[in-house]
Every structure is written in structure tokens, then in C-alpha cells.
MARKOLKOL-165320 format. One record per residue: residue in three letters; chain; x, y, z of N, C-alpha, C in turn; residue number from 1. Coordinates in steps of 0.001 Angstrom, whole numbers, padded with zeros to 6 digits. Layout:
// MARKOLKOL-165320
aa=ALA | ch=A | n_u=X | n_v=Y | n_w=Z | ca_u=X | ca_v=Y | ca_w=Z | c_u=X | c_v=Y | c_w=Z | i=NUM
...
//
This chain:
// MARKOLKOL-165320
aa=MET | ch=A | n_u=-023709 | n_v=-037642 | n_w=028854 | ca_u=-022398 | ca_v=-036614 | ca_w=028474 | c_u=-021431 | c_v=-036902 | c_w=029418 | i=1
aa=SER | ch=A | n_u=-020175 | n_v=-036788 | n_w=028786 | ca_u=-019150 | ca_v=-037162 | ca_w=029700 | c_u=-018575 | c_v=-035764 | c_w=029811 | i=2
aa=ASN | ch=A | n_u=-017512 | n_v=-036087 | n_w=030959 | ca_u=-017316 | ca_v=-034331 | ca_w=031319 | c_u=-015597 | c_v=-034794 | c_w=031890 | i=3
aa=ILE | ch=A | n_u=-014710 | n_v=-035300 | n_w=030759 | ca_u=-013754 | ca_v=-035210 | ca_w=031156 | c_u=-012856 | c_v=-033818 | c_w=031002 | i=4
aa=GLU | ch=A | n_u=-011956 | n_v=-033916 | n_w=032415 | ca_u=-011142 | ca_v=-032815 | ca_w=032915 | c_u=-009708 | c_v=-033699 | c_w=032826 | i=5
aa=GLN | ch=A | n_u=-008872 | n_v=-032234 | n_w=032970 | ca_u=-007396 | ca_v=-032444 | ca_w=033201 | c_u=-007735 | c_v=-031999 | c_w=034329 | i=6
aa=THR | ch=A | n_u=-006422 | n_v=-032185 | n_w=035589 | ca_u=-006259 | ca_v=-031539 | ca_w=036782 | c_u=-004945 | c_v=-031741 | c_w=037078 | i=7
aa=LEU | ch=A | n_u=-004465 | n_v=-030820 | n_w=038103 | ca_u=-002806 | ca_v=-030779 | ca_w=038506 | c_u=-002916 | c_v=-031697 | c_w=039568 | i=8
aa=SER | ch=A | n_u=-001656 | n_v=-032533 | n_w=040001 | ca_u=-001718 | ca_v=-033404 | ca_w=041553 | c_u=-000304 | c_v=-033449 | c_w=041373 | i=9
aa=ILE | ch=A | n_u=000325 | n_v=-032757 | n_w=042759 | ca_u=001519 | ca_v=-032240 | ca_w=043412 | c_u=002042 | c_v=-033488 | c_w=043839 | i=10
aa=ILE | ch=A | n_u=002668 | n_v=-034778 | n_w=044419 | ca_u=003088 | ca_v=-035081 | ca_w=045186 | c_u=004053 | c_v=-034289 | c_w=046055 | i=11
aa=LYS | ch=A | n_u=004082 | n_v=-034045 | n_w=047163 | ca_u=004503 | ca_v=-032875 | ca_w=047535 | c_u=005929 | c_v=-033458 | c_w=048274 | i=12
aa=PRO | ch=A | n_u=006671 | n_v=-032464 | n_w=048984 | ca_u=008059 | ca_v=-033220 | ca_w=049146 | c_u=008295 | c_v=-034440 | c_w=050721 | i=13
aa=ASP | ch=A | n_u=007405 | n_v=-033875 | n_w=051541 | ca_u=007256 | ca_v=-034943 | ca_w=052602 | c_u=006666 | c_v=-036308 | c_w=052090 | i=14
aa=ALA | ch=A | n_u=006200 | n_v=-036222 | n_w=051277 | ca_u=005780 | ca_v=-037864 | ca_w=050901 | c_u=006789 | c_v=-038357 | c_w=049996 | i=15
aa=VAL | ch=A | n_u=007682 | n_v=-037439 | n_w=048787 | ca_u=008821 | ca_v=-037766 | ca_w=048497 | c_u=009742 | c_v=-038693 | c_w=048952 | i=16
aa=GLU | ch=A | n_u=009643 | n_v=-037649 | n_w=049750 | ca_u=010932 | ca_v=-037831 | ca_w=050977 | c_u=010968 | c_v=-039790 | c_w=051253 | i=17
aa=ARG | ch=A | n_u=009385 | n_v=-039755 | n_w=051692 | ca_u=009165 | ca_v=-040836 | ca_w=052582 | c_u=009203 | c_v=-041975 | c_w=051564 | i=18
aa=ASN | ch=A | n_u=009120 | n_v=-041925 | n_w=050040 | ca_u=009021 | ca_v=-042611 | ca_w=048944 | c_u=007847 | c_v=-042885 | c_w=048939 | i=19
aa=LEU | ch=A | n_u=006673 | n_v=-042134 | n_w=048866 | ca_u=005015 | ca_v=-042585 | ca_w=048844 | c_u=004593 | c_v=-042293 | c_w=047507 | i=20
aa=GLN | ch=A | n_u=005470 | n_v=-042309 | n_w=046447 | ca_u=004853 | ca_v=-042031 | ca_w=045170 | c_u=004427 | c_v=-043080 | c_w=044014 | i=21
aa=ASP | ch=A | n_u=004700 | n_v=-044362 | n_w=044456 | ca_u=004092 | ca_v=-045271 | ca_w=044011 | c_u=002986 | c_v=-045662 | c_w=044472 | i=22
aa=GLN | ch=A | n_u=002828 | n_v=-045754 | n_w=046046 | ca_u=001538 | ca_v=-045809 | ca_w=046590 | c_u=000366 | c_v=-044925 | c_w=046233 | i=23
aa=ILE | ch=A | n_u=001075 | n_v=-043514 | n_w=045980 | ca_u=000154 | ca_v=-042336 | ca_w=046013 | c_u=-001025 | c_v=-042660 | c_w=044380 | i=24
aa=LYS | ch=A | n_u=000355 | n_v=-042782 | n_w=043358 | ca_u=000086 | ca_v=-042981 | ca_w=041906 | c_u=-001072 | c_v=-044064 | c_w=041912 | i=25
aa=SER | ch=A | n_u=-000846 | n_v=-045088 | n_w=042966 | ca_u=-001606 | ca_v=-046703 | ca_w=042538 | c_u=-002835 | c_v=-046234 | c_w=042869 | i=26
aa=GLU | ch=A | n_u=-003174 | n_v=-045169 | n_w=043951 | ca_u=-004513 | ca_v=-044586 | ca_w=044322 | c_u=-005345 | c_v=-043984 | c_w=043343 | i=27
aa=PHE | ch=A | n_u=-004665 | n_v=-042486 | n_w=042809 | ca_u=-004747 | ca_v=-042485 | ca_w=041677 | c_u=-005620 | c_v=-043141 | c_w=040674 | i=28
aa=LYS | ch=A | n_u=-004847 | n_v=-044412 | n_w=040342 | ca_u=-005369 | ca_v=-045444 | ca_w=038950 | c_u=-006545 | c_v=-046078 | c_w=039887 | i=29
aa=SER | ch=A | n_u=-006302 | n_v=-046572 | n_w=040821 | ca_u=-007551 | ca_v=-047287 | ca_w=041229 | c_u=-008767 | c_v=-046293 | c_w=041415 | i=30
aa=ASN | ch=A | n_u=-008689 | n_v=-045233 | n_w=041374 | ca_u=-009859 | ca_v=-044339 | ca_w=041519 | c_u=-010152 | c_v=-043817 | c_w=039758 | i=31
aa=ASN | ch=A | n_u=-009655 | n_v=-044609 | n_w=039019 | ca_u=-010306 | ca_v=-044069 | ca_w=037507 | c_u=-009207 | c_v=-043164 | c_w=036957 | i=32
aa=PHE | ch=A | n_u=-008539 | n_v=-042579 | n_w=037674 | ca_u=-007755 | ca_v=-041235 | ca_w=036973 | c_u=-006464 | c_v=-041775 | c_w=036204 | i=33
aa=GLU | ch=A | n_u=-006212 | n_v=-041172 | n_w=035082 | ca_u=-005365 | ca_v=-041625 | ca_w=033920 | c_u=-004238 | c_v=-040131 | c_w=034438 | i=34
aa=ILE | ch=A | n_u=-003183 | n_v=-041295 | n_w=034518 | ca_u=-001880 | ca_v=-039925 | ca_w=034286 | c_u=-001172 | c_v=-039676 | c_w=033274 | i=35
aa=ILE | ch=A | n_u=-001611 | n_v=-038584 | n_w=032396 | ca_u=-001269 | ca_v=-038433 | ca_w=031139 | c_u=000355 | c_v=-037860 | c_w=031232 | i=36
aa=LYS | ch=A | n_u=000521 | n_v=-037385 | n_w=032080 | ca_u=001805 | ca_v=-036893 | ca_w=031941 | c_u=002225 | c_v=-036770 | c_w=033658 | i=37
aa=GLU | ch=A | n_u=003904 | n_v=-036786 | n_w=033882 | ca_u=004231 | ca_v=-036880 | ca_w=035230 | c_u=005725 | c_v=-036529 | c_w=035010 | i=38
aa=LYS | ch=A | n_u=006448 | n_v=-035732 | n_w=036372 | ca_u=007552 | ca_v=-035695 | ca_w=036194 | c_u=008197 | c_v=-035265 | c_w=037631 | i=39
aa=LYS | ch=A | n_u=009337 | n_v=-035589 | n_w=037762 | ca_u=010208 | ca_v=-035505 | ca_w=039758 | c_u=010656 | c_v=-034282 | c_w=038753 | i=40
aa=ILE | ch=A | n_u=010320 | n_v=-033151 | n_w=039759 | ca_u=011324 | ca_v=-031981 | ca_w=039602 | c_u=011745 | c_v=-031461 | c_w=041220 | i=41
aa=HIS | ch=A | n_u=012513 | n_v=-030957 | n_w=041367 | ca_u=012890 | ca_v=-029675 | ca_w=042585 | c_u=012762 | c_v=-028518 | c_w=042140 | i=42
aa=ILE | ch=A | n_u=012171 | n_v=-027543 | n_w=042686 | ca_u=012014 | ca_v=-026162 | ca_w=041927 | c_u=012150 | c_v=-025042 | c_w=043350 | i=43
aa=LEU | ch=A | n_u=012897 | n_v=-024143 | n_w=042406 | ca_u=013264 | ca_v=-023014 | ca_w=043340 | c_u=011472 | c_v=-022324 | c_w=044252 | i=44
aa=LYS | ch=A | n_u=012348 | n_v=-021920 | n_w=045122 | ca_u=011653 | ca_v=-020873 | ca_w=046176 | c_u=011024 | c_v=-019977 | c_w=045077 | i=45
aa=GLU | ch=A | n_u=011541 | n_v=-019258 | n_w=044294 | ca_u=010949 | ca_v=-018058 | ca_w=043428 | c_u=009683 | c_v=-018644 | c_w=042627 | i=46
aa=GLU | ch=A | n_u=009888 | n_v=-020046 | n_w=042035 | ca_u=009109 | ca_v=-020570 | ca_w=041265 | c_u=007978 | c_v=-021105 | c_w=041835 | i=47
aa=ALA | ch=A | n_u=007968 | n_v=-021527 | n_w=043393 | ca_u=007188 | ca_v=-021448 | ca_w=044456 | c_u=006335 | c_v=-020839 | c_w=044411 | i=48
aa=GLU | ch=A | n_u=007147 | n_v=-019690 | n_w=044338 | ca_u=006294 | ca_v=-018261 | ca_w=045045 | c_u=005445 | c_v=-017820 | c_w=043436 | i=49
aa=LYS | ch=A | n_u=005710 | n_v=-018167 | n_w=042327 | ca_u=004856 | ca_v=-017710 | ca_w=040996 | c_u=003914 | c_v=-019020 | c_w=041064 | i=50
aa=PHE | ch=A | n_u=004085 | n_v=-019920 | n_w=041518 | ca_u=002651 | ca_v=-021374 | ca_w=041637 | c_u=001754 | c_v=-020929 | c_w=042507 | i=51
aa=TYR | ch=A | n_u=002507 | n_v=-020502 | n_w=043863 | ca_u=001480 | ca_v=-019990 | ca_w=045148 | c_u=000774 | c_v=-018715 | c_w=044841 | i=52
aa=LYS | ch=A | n_u=001120 | n_v=-017946 | n_w=043949 | ca_u=000813 | ca_v=-016252 | ca_w=043829 | c_u=-000686 | c_v=-016422 | c_w=044168 | i=53
aa=VAL | ch=A | n_u=-001706 | n_v=-017158 | n_w=044224 | ca_u=-003077 | ca_v=-016720 | ca_w=044309 | c_u=-003300 | c_v=-016710 | c_w=045854 | i=54
aa=HIS | ch=A | n_u=-002055 | n_v=-017076 | n_w=046647 | ca_u=-002419 | ca_v=-017070 | ca_w=048307 | c_u=-001220 | c_v=-015949 | c_w=048679 | i=55
aa=GLU | ch=A | n_u=-000517 | n_v=-015506 | n_w=047624 | ca_u=000524 | ca_v=-014660 | ca_w=048316 | c_u=000010 | c_v=-013636 | c_w=049532 | i=56
aa=SER | ch=A | n_u=-001448 | n_v=-013420 | n_w=049923 | ca_u=-001776 | ca_v=-012336 | ca_w=051101 | c_u=-001782 | c_v=-013064 | c_w=052117 | i=57
aa=LYS | ch=A | n_u=-001831 | n_v=-014608 | n_w=052395 | ca_u=-002269 | ca_v=-015263 | ca_w=053178 | c_u=-000808 | c_v=-015267 | c_w=053821 | i=58
aa=PRO | ch=A | n_u=-001060 | n_v=-015896 | n_w=055402 | ca_u=-000004 | ca_v=-015815 | ca_w=056510 | c_u=000927 | c_v=-016542 | c_w=056127 | i=59
aa=PHE | ch=A | n_u=000104 | n_v=-018019 | n_w=055255 | ca_u=001276 | ca_v=-018879 | ca_w=055819 | c_u=001879 | c_v=-019335 | c_w=054414 | i=60
aa=TYR | ch=A | n_u=001400 | n_v=-018218 | n_w=053156 | ca_u=002106 | ca_v=-018085 | ca_w=051577 | c_u=003651 | c_v=-018012 | c_w=051860 | i=61
aa=SER | ch=A | n_u=004904 | n_v=-017745 | n_w=052517 | ca_u=006476 | ca_v=-017837 | ca_w=052929 | c_u=006376 | c_v=-019075 | c_w=053015 | i=62
aa=ASP | ch=A | n_u=006003 | n_v=-019708 | n_w=054253 | ca_u=006125 | ca_v=-021058 | ca_w=054787 | c_u=005883 | c_v=-022264 | c_w=053708 | i=63
aa=LEU | ch=A | n_u=004518 | n_v=-022013 | n_w=052856 | ca_u=004246 | ca_v=-022768 | ca_w=051833 | c_u=005356 | c_v=-022974 | c_w=050571 | i=64
aa=CYS | ch=A | n_u=005745 | n_v=-022033 | n_w=050164 | ca_u=006749 | ca_v=-021404 | ca_w=049023 | c_u=008210 | c_v=-022059 | c_w=049173 | i=65
aa=ALA | ch=A | n_u=008363 | n_v=-021946 | n_w=050348 | ca_u=009883 | ca_v=-022777 | ca_w=051078 | c_u=009420 | c_v=-024159 | c_w=051026 | i=66
aa=TYR | ch=A | n_u=008071 | n_v=-024751 | n_w=051793 | ca_u=008524 | ca_v=-026034 | ca_w=052046 | c_u=008501 | c_v=-026691 | c_w=050550 | i=67
aa=LEU | ch=A | n_u=007297 | n_v=-026015 | n_w=049556 | ca_u=006976 | ca_v=-026814 | ca_w=048289 | c_u=008489 | c_v=-026876 | c_w=047548 | i=68
aa=SER | ch=A | n_u=009153 | n_v=-026111 | n_w=047388 | ca_u=010830 | ca_v=-025994 | ca_w=047612 | c_u=011942 | c_v=-026656 | c_w=048336 | i=69
aa=SER | ch=A | n_u=011520 | n_v=-027676 | n_w=048803 | ca_u=012989 | ca_v=-027927 | ca_w=050050 | c_u=013272 | c_v=-029191 | c_w=049475 | i=70
aa=GLY | ch=A | n_u=012507 | n_v=-030019 | n_w=048964 | ca_u=012865 | ca_v=-031032 | ca_w=048134 | c_u=012136 | c_v=-031622 | c_w=046802 | i=71
aa=PRO | ch=A | n_u=012864 | n_v=-032610 | n_w=046303 | ca_u=011796 | ca_v=-033014 | ca_w=045106 | c_u=010505 | c_v=-033193 | c_w=045271 | i=72
aa=ILE | ch=A | n_u=009698 | n_v=-033097 | n_w=044009 | ca_u=008016 | ca_v=-033496 | ca_w=044017 | c_u=007483 | c_v=-033578 | c_w=042494 | i=73
aa=VAL | ch=A | n_u=006917 | n_v=-034635 | n_w=042498 | ca_u=006229 | ca_v=-035046 | ca_w=041716 | c_u=005366 | c_v=-033945 | c_w=041118 | i=74
aa=VAL | ch=A | n_u=005108 | n_v=-033628 | n_w=039881 | ca_u=003898 | ca_v=-033402 | ca_w=039164 | c_u=003004 | c_v=-033926 | c_w=038560 | i=75
aa=MET | ch=A | n_u=002257 | n_v=-034023 | n_w=038088 | ca_u=001170 | ca_v=-035401 | ca_w=037295 | c_u=000019 | c_v=-034359 | c_w=036598 | i=76
aa=MET | ch=A | n_u=-000437 | n_v=-034828 | n_w=035484 | ca_u=-001217 | ca_v=-034371 | ca_w=034947 | c_u=-002801 | c_v=-035337 | c_w=034953 | i=77
aa=LEU | ch=A | n_u=-003503 | n_v=-034971 | n_w=035188 | ca_u=-004257 | ca_v=-036285 | ca_w=036127 | c_u=-005637 | c_v=-036295 | c_w=035004 | i=78
aa=GLN | ch=A | n_u=-005969 | n_v=-037361 | n_w=034101 | ca_u=-007205 | ca_v=-037202 | ca_w=033660 | c_u=-008560 | c_v=-037823 | c_w=034324 | i=79
aa=ARG | ch=A | n_u=-009784 | n_v=-037368 | n_w=033826 | ca_u=-011051 | ca_v=-038219 | ca_w=034359 | c_u=-011869 | c_v=-037783 | c_w=034238 | i=80
aa=GLU | ch=A | n_u=-013238 | n_v=-038066 | n_w=034277 | ca_u=-014617 | ca_v=-037411 | ca_w=034636 | c_u=-014396 | c_v=-036607 | c_w=035375 | i=81
aa=ASN | ch=A | n_u=-014892 | n_v=-035184 | n_w=035493 | ca_u=-014818 | ca_v=-034888 | ca_w=036662 | c_u=-013486 | c_v=-034491 | c_w=037373 | i=82
aa=ALA | ch=A | n_u=-012982 | n_v=-034517 | n_w=036818 | ca_u=-011547 | ca_v=-034933 | ca_w=037650 | c_u=-010789 | c_v=-033744 | c_w=038804 | i=83
aa=VAL | ch=A | n_u=-011358 | n_v=-032443 | n_w=038563 | ca_u=-010971 | ca_v=-031612 | ca_w=039859 | c_u=-011845 | c_v=-031950 | c_w=040591 | i=84
aa=LEU | ch=A | n_u=-012987 | n_v=-032222 | n_w=040576 | ca_u=-013452 | ca_v=-032176 | ca_w=041958 | c_u=-013329 | c_v=-034205 | c_w=042482 | i=85
aa=GLU | ch=A | n_u=-013148 | n_v=-034703 | n_w=041297 | ca_u=-012753 | ca_v=-035903 | ca_w=042158 | c_u=-011460 | c_v=-036357 | c_w=042904 | i=86
aa=ASN | ch=A | n_u=-010774 | n_v=-035372 | n_w=042156 | ca_u=-009239 | ca_v=-035081 | ca_w=043598 | c_u=-009254 | c_v=-034835 | c_w=044268 | i=87
aa=ARG | ch=A | n_u=-010301 | n_v=-033565 | n_w=044549 | ca_u=-010215 | ca_v=-032787 | ca_w=045372 | c_u=-010887 | c_v=-034282 | c_w=046557 | i=88
aa=LYS | ch=A | n_u=-011789 | n_v=-035094 | n_w=046414 | ca_u=-012335 | ca_v=-035853 | ca_w=047025 | c_u=-011308 | c_v=-036812 | c_w=047637 | i=89
aa=LEU | ch=A | n_u=-010370 | n_v=-037204 | n_w=046447 | ca_u=-009327 | ca_v=-038363 | ca_w=047058 | c_u=-008347 | c_v=-037920 | c_w=048128 | i=90
aa=MET | ch=A | n_u=-007967 | n_v=-036743 | n_w=047967 | ca_u=-007429 | ca_v=-036007 | ca_w=048321 | c_u=-007445 | c_v=-035867 | c_w=050082 | i=91
aa=GLY | ch=A | n_u=-008888 | n_v=-035560 | n_w=050220 | ca_u=-009871 | ca_v=-035126 | ca_w=051457 | c_u=-009007 | c_v=-033985 | c_w=051816 | i=92
aa=ALA | ch=A | n_u=-009673 | n_v=-033521 | n_w=053446 | ca_u=-009142 | ca_v=-031951 | ca_w=053835 | c_u=-007921 | c_v=-031534 | c_w=054372 | i=93
aa=THR | ch=A | n_u=-007518 | n_v=-030587 | n_w=053804 | ca_u=-005995 | ca_v=-029988 | ca_w=053917 | c_u=-005581 | c_v=-030607 | c_w=055087 | i=94
aa=ASN | ch=A | n_u=-006201 | n_v=-030681 | n_w=056069 | ca_u=-005959 | ca_v=-030987 | ca_w=057305 | c_u=-005701 | c_v=-032914 | c_w=057432 | i=95
aa=PRO | ch=A | n_u=-004524 | n_v=-033385 | n_w=057292 | ca_u=-005007 | ca_v=-034573 | ca_w=057553 | c_u=-006043 | c_v=-035523 | c_w=058744 | i=96
aa=LYS | ch=A | n_u=-005665 | n_v=-034598 | n_w=059709 | ca_u=-006385 | ca_v=-034642 | ca_w=061105 | c_u=-008192 | c_v=-034977 | c_w=060794 | i=97
aa=ASP | ch=A | n_u=-008580 | n_v=-034260 | n_w=059588 | ca_u=-009919 | ca_v=-034027 | ca_w=059697 | c_u=-010562 | c_v=-034117 | c_w=058172 | i=98
aa=ALA | ch=A | n_u=-009367 | n_v=-035170 | n_w=057809 | ca_u=-009444 | ca_v=-035956 | ca_w=056017 | c_u=-010122 | c_v=-037123 | c_w=056541 | i=99
aa=GLU | ch=A | n_u=-011573 | n_v=-037373 | n_w=055859 | ca_u=-011749 | ca_v=-038357 | ca_w=055807 | c_u=-011189 | c_v=-040101 | c_w=055531 | i=100
aa=ASP | ch=A | n_u=-011348 | n_v=-041303 | n_w=056170 | ca_u=-010778 | ca_v=-042303 | ca_w=055770 | c_u=-010780 | c_v=-042839 | c_w=054761 | i=101
aa=GLY | ch=A | n_u=-009546 | n_v=-043150 | n_w=054191 | ca_u=-009804 | ca_v=-043732 | ca_w=052706 | c_u=-008599 | c_v=-042479 | c_w=051984 | i=102
aa=THR | ch=A | n_u=-009304 | n_v=-040977 | n_w=052664 | ca_u=-008438 | ca_v=-040372 | ca_w=051626 | c_u=-007160 | c_v=-040121 | c_w=051804 | i=103
aa=ILE | ch=A | n_u=-006364 | n_v=-039870 | n_w=050605 | ca_u=-004863 | ca_v=-039507 | ca_w=050775 | c_u=-004673 | c_v=-038973 | c_w=051763 | i=104
aa=ARG | ch=A | n_u=-004479 | n_v=-037556 | n_w=052017 | ca_u=-004267 | ca_v=-037206 | ca_w=053373 | c_u=-004012 | c_v=-037620 | c_w=054777 | i=105
aa=LYS | ch=A | n_u=-005562 | n_v=-038568 | n_w=054281 | ca_u=-005710 | ca_v=-039366 | ca_w=056042 | c_u=-004886 | c_v=-040161 | c_w=056089 | i=106
aa=LYS | ch=A | n_u=-004377 | n_v=-041197 | n_w=055083 | ca_u=-003369 | ca_v=-041868 | ca_w=054960 | c_u=-001841 | c_v=-041308 | c_w=054998 | i=107
aa=TYR | ch=A | n_u=-001557 | n_v=-040645 | n_w=054334 | ca_u=-000199 | ca_v=-040626 | ca_w=054123 | c_u=000342 | c_v=-038823 | c_w=054995 | i=108
aa=GLY | ch=A | n_u=-000792 | n_v=-038146 | n_w=054883 | ca_u=-000434 | ca_v=-036396 | ca_w=055396 | c_u=000194 | c_v=-036739 | c_w=056822 | i=109
aa=ILE | ch=A | n_u=000756 | n_v=-035956 | n_w=057115 | ca_u=001748 | ca_v=-035863 | ca_w=058710 | c_u=001110 | c_v=-034342 | c_w=059179 | i=110
aa=SER | ch=A | n_u=001091 | n_v=-033552 | n_w=058289 | ca_u=000285 | ca_v=-032280 | ca_w=059117 | c_u=-000573 | c_v=-031328 | c_w=058058 | i=111
aa=ILE | ch=A | n_u=-001352 | n_v=-030138 | n_w=058775 | ca_u=-001741 | ca_v=-029343 | ca_w=057664 | c_u=-000818 | c_v=-028833 | c_w=056633 | i=112
aa=ASP | ch=A | n_u=000563 | n_v=-028727 | n_w=056971 | ca_u=001463 | ca_v=-028367 | ca_w=056218 | c_u=002010 | c_v=-029345 | c_w=055187 | i=113
aa=LYS | ch=A | n_u=002403 | n_v=-030405 | n_w=055595 | ca_u=003173 | ca_v=-031733 | ca_w=055009 | c_u=001998 | c_v=-032502 | c_w=054869 | i=114
aa=ASN | ch=A | n_u=000919 | n_v=-031917 | n_w=053852 | ca_u=-000033 | ca_v=-033020 | ca_w=053789 | c_u=000015 | c_v=-034026 | c_w=052464 | i=115
aa=SER | ch=A | n_u=000940 | n_v=-034217 | n_w=051971 | ca_u=001322 | ca_v=-035049 | ca_w=051094 | c_u=000969 | c_v=-034654 | c_w=049631 | i=116
aa=VAL | ch=A | n_u=000024 | n_v=-033794 | n_w=049412 | ca_u=-000351 | ca_v=-033797 | ca_w=047807 | c_u=-001183 | c_v=-032340 | c_w=047769 | i=117
aa=HIS | ch=A | n_u=-001116 | n_v=-031612 | n_w=046903 | ca_u=-002048 | ca_v=-030973 | ca_w=046091 | c_u=-002954 | c_v=-030985 | c_w=044668 | i=118
aa=GLY | ch=A | n_u=-003773 | n_v=-030495 | n_w=044619 | ca_u=-004784 | ca_v=-030188 | ca_w=043652 | c_u=-005676 | c_v=-029209 | c_w=043279 | i=119
aa=SER | ch=A | n_u=-005433 | n_v=-029598 | n_w=042216 | ca_u=-006083 | ca_v=-027923 | ca_w=041493 | c_u=-007730 | c_v=-027960 | c_w=041918 | i=120
aa=ASP | ch=A | n_u=-008013 | n_v=-026798 | n_w=042418 | ca_u=-009330 | ca_v=-026477 | ca_w=043211 | c_u=-010629 | c_v=-025838 | c_w=042097 | i=121
aa=SER | ch=A | n_u=-009912 | n_v=-025957 | n_w=041014 | ca_u=-011252 | ca_v=-025468 | ca_w=039891 | c_u=-010721 | c_v=-025994 | c_w=038827 | i=122
aa=VAL | ch=A | n_u=-011884 | n_v=-025848 | n_w=037834 | ca_u=-011009 | ca_v=-025753 | ca_w=036069 | c_u=-009992 | c_v=-025497 | c_w=035989 | i=123
aa=GLU | ch=A | n_u=-010666 | n_v=-023558 | n_w=036012 | ca_u=-009738 | ca_v=-022580 | ca_w=035572 | c_u=-008455 | c_v=-022899 | c_w=036253 | i=124
aa=ASN | ch=A | n_u=-008165 | n_v=-022809 | n_w=037541 | ca_u=-006772 | ca_v=-023090 | ca_w=037896 | c_u=-006344 | c_v=-024214 | c_w=037701 | i=125
aa=ALA | ch=A | n_u=-006951 | n_v=-025302 | n_w=037547 | ca_u=-006389 | ca_v=-026821 | ca_w=036830 | c_u=-005328 | c_v=-026415 | c_w=035538 | i=126
aa=LYS | ch=A | n_u=-006003 | n_v=-025744 | n_w=034776 | ca_u=-005348 | ca_v=-025156 | ca_w=033274 | c_u=-004489 | c_v=-024194 | c_w=033451 | i=127
aa=ILE | ch=A | n_u=-004213 | n_v=-023115 | n_w=034479 | ca_u=-003313 | ca_v=-022103 | ca_w=034737 | c_u=-002086 | c_v=-023203 | c_w=035364 | i=128
aa=GLU | ch=A | n_u=-002644 | n_v=-024351 | n_w=036330 | ca_u=-001422 | ca_v=-024736 | ca_w=037336 | c_u=-000744 | c_v=-026005 | c_w=036443 | i=129
aa=LEU | ch=A | n_u=-001729 | n_v=-026433 | n_w=035315 | ca_u=-000870 | ca_v=-027322 | ca_w=034242 | c_u=000179 | c_v=-027091 | c_w=033801 | i=130
aa=ASP | ch=A | n_u=-000106 | n_v=-025444 | n_w=032764 | ca_u=000465 | ca_v=-025080 | ca_w=031835 | c_u=001035 | c_v=-024537 | c_w=032737 | i=131
aa=PHE | ch=A | n_u=001905 | n_v=-024311 | n_w=034142 | ca_u=003081 | ca_v=-023475 | ca_w=035240 | c_u=003769 | c_v=-024847 | c_w=035034 | i=132
aa=PHE | ch=A | n_u=003297 | n_v=-025897 | n_w=034841 | ca_u=004341 | ca_v=-027012 | ca_w=034829 | c_u=004695 | c_v=-028204 | c_w=033627 | i=133
aa=PHE | ch=A | n_u=003318 | n_v=-027857 | n_w=033006 | ca_u=003551 | ca_v=-028606 | ca_w=031566 | c_u=003556 | c_v=-027895 | c_w=030002 | i=134
aa=LYS | ch=A | n_u=003728 | n_v=-026708 | n_w=030093 | ca_u=004010 | ca_v=-025488 | ca_w=028862 | c_u=004987 | c_v=-025990 | c_w=028169 | i=135
aa=ASP | ch=A | n_u=004448 | n_v=-026726 | n_w=026778 | ca_u=005467 | ca_v=-026506 | ca_w=025881 | c_u=007051 | c_v=-025722 | c_w=025266 | i=136
//
């Protein structure tokens, strides 16, 4: 029984600035992800605040929102079997220093803040996050 899911991936400003979109997209494709939808956008800080509302009470919230809105990002709807979990594995640990070899954050991340990619952390959040960017 297959468990096809969709998840959100964001190529963050640090990676877009370094022109890594194509390398990162090919990481997804070579790991059996299908990119269903994608767009390059530049969001406002207010939009970032809505997007990261789940982290509102955390000390890094304000910096996170300022960072996500600091430059263009690429948002993608990814699909494959167990997409949420597989994307988390492929991204690696939040801190690139702790990420396993071969993961996106190990290869491209600069720091815990500038870790190049975001991915949904649950099937429920994936739906909310995908609706945030791709609601028709």
C-alpha cells in the first residue's frame, strides 16, 4: 500500500542568493521527489510572521521572519511516498554542522539560521504550509 504525500519545501534566501536552486532541485529529483508546483517569490515580513506563527513564542521567531523575507525564495510542492519524512531525512539536521553527510543542509547550509532549506515537519503542517503558498 503506497502512502503518497505532498510536502512543502522552501529554498531559503541564502541558497537562492548563491544560485543553488538547480542543485537543490536535482537533489529532490534524484531522491524520487516530484516537484508538482514551484514559484520564486519574495515575501513580506508580515507574511513570514504568519507562515512561522507556530514558532511565535520562541526566541528566534523575529530573526527567522526577518531572514525568510530578506530575499527571494523558491517554494515547492513536493510529492512522493512518505514525502514529509523523506524530505526531513534529505534536508538533514537544522544545524548544518550536525547534519549527516549527503544531506542538503550539510552540503549547502551555512549556519543554523542560514540552513538553505525548510520542509514541513508533519503531514498536518504540510497541508497548512502548502495552502499558505499555493492556495488557488
